[in-house]
C-alpha positions in Angstrom: 110.6 76.1 84.3 107.7 78.5 84.2 108.1 81.9 82.6 106.3 85.2 82.9 106.0 88.0 80.4 106.6 91.6 81.4 105.8 94.4 79.0 108.2 97.3 79.0 107.2 100.2 76.7 110.1 101.6 74.7 109.6 105.1 76.1 110.2 103.7 79.6 113.5 102.3 78.5 114.5 105.7 77.2 113.5 107.2 80.6 116.1 105.0 82.4 116.6 102.3 84.8 114.3 103.6 87.6 111.3 103.8 85.2 111.9 100.2 84.0 112.3 98.9 87.5 109.1 100.6 88.6 107.3 99.0 85.6 108.6 95.6 86.6 107.6 96.0 90.2 104.1 97.2 89.3 103.6 94.3 86.9 104.8 91.7 89.3 102.5 93.2 91.9 99.5 93.5 89.6 99.9 89.9 88.4 100.1 88.7 92.1 103.6 87.4 91.7 104.9 89.8 94.3 103.1 91.1 97.4 102.8 94.8 98.1 105.8 94.6 100.4 108.0 92.6 98.0 107.3 95.0 95.1 108.0 98.1 97.2 111.2 96.6 98.6 112.4 95.9 95.1 112.2 99.6 94.5 113.3 100.6 98.0 110.2 102.6 98.4 108.2 103.4 101.5 104.7 102.1 101.8 103.4 105.6 100.9 105.8 106.0 97.9 104.7 102.7 96.4 101.0 103.4 97.1 101.4 106.7 95.3 103.1 105.0 92.3 100.2 102.5 92.1 97.6 105.3 92.3 99.4 107.3 89.6 99.3 104.2 87.3 95.6 103.3 88.2 96.6 100.0 89.8 94.2 98.9 92.6 95.9 97.9 95.8 95.3 94.3 96.6 95.3 93.4 100.2 95.3 89.8 101.2 96.4 87.6 104.1 100.0 87.7 102.9 100.0 91.5 103.1 98.3 91.4 106.5 100.8 88.9 107.8 103.7 91.1 106.5 102.1 94.2 108.2 101.7 92.4 111.5 105.3 91.1 111.4 106.5 94.7 110.6 104.6 96.1 113.5 105.8 93.4 116.0 109.4 93.9 115.0 109.1 97.7 115.4 109.9 98.3 111.8 107.7 101.1 110.4 108.8 103.1 107.5 107.5 106.5 106.6 
């Protein structure tokens, strides 16, 4: 079994569950373990909410063929979130 390491600063633990979950989602995304869509769905965030979170934390948005495929599928299914 492979393992990954996620760093959670103590102050985030003190801020509560949401802050910890955001940190986990951002690290999974930044390390290319989760796509943009997977990470934002983990948080139940809209595209814009997760984009804002990434920007506030100076994480560059990666956009690859997996993200493109997810976007196309969302458009074709009529699922657009705001």
